[in-house]
N, C-alpha and C positions, 0 to 999 in steps of 0.2 A: 676211342675217338682219335682219328688221324687228321693231320693237317692237309687240307685239300689244295691250298695255294702252293704251287711248286717253289716259288721264291721264298716264301716263309719257311717251308719245309727244309730248303737248302740251308738257310741261315741257322735253323735249329740243329740240323745235322752237323754243320761245320762247327758250331759251338760245342756240341758234344764231343766231336773228334779232338778239337783243340783242348777241351777240358781233360780228356784222357791223356793227351800228350803231356800237358802240364803235370798231371798227377804222376805219371810214370817217370818223367824226367826230373821231377822235384822242382819244377818251376812254379812261381806264384801265378795262380789263375786269376784273371781279371776279365770280366765280360767286355769291358770297354776296349780291350786290346784286339778284339776280333776285327780283322780287316784293317787295322791301324798299322801302316807300314813304318811308322816311326817308333813303335813300341819294340824294345829289344826282345821280349819273349815271342812276339809275333814274327819277328825277323828270324829268330832261331827256329821257330816252327816251320816257316816257309823254306828255310835252308834244309831242314830235315826232310820235308816233303820232296824237295828237289833231289836230294840224295836218294830217297826211295825210288823216285821215278828213274833216275840214272841207273840205279842198281837193277831195276826191273828191265830196263831197255838193254843193258849190257848182257843180260842172260838170254835175250832173244836171238842174239847173233850166233 
């Protein structure tokens, strides 16, 4: 069974990716932190994603 609503599917995909980040980086995983810009773990995750984007963009040049 797959999720047909794309908005709900995105939320669950983001939650899974965030959970993996917390697991590999040794951060405390809390579902409430998803999309919460005030949560320090979510801030660290967003910073990490930005770093990955910048790294990928620098390789294209």
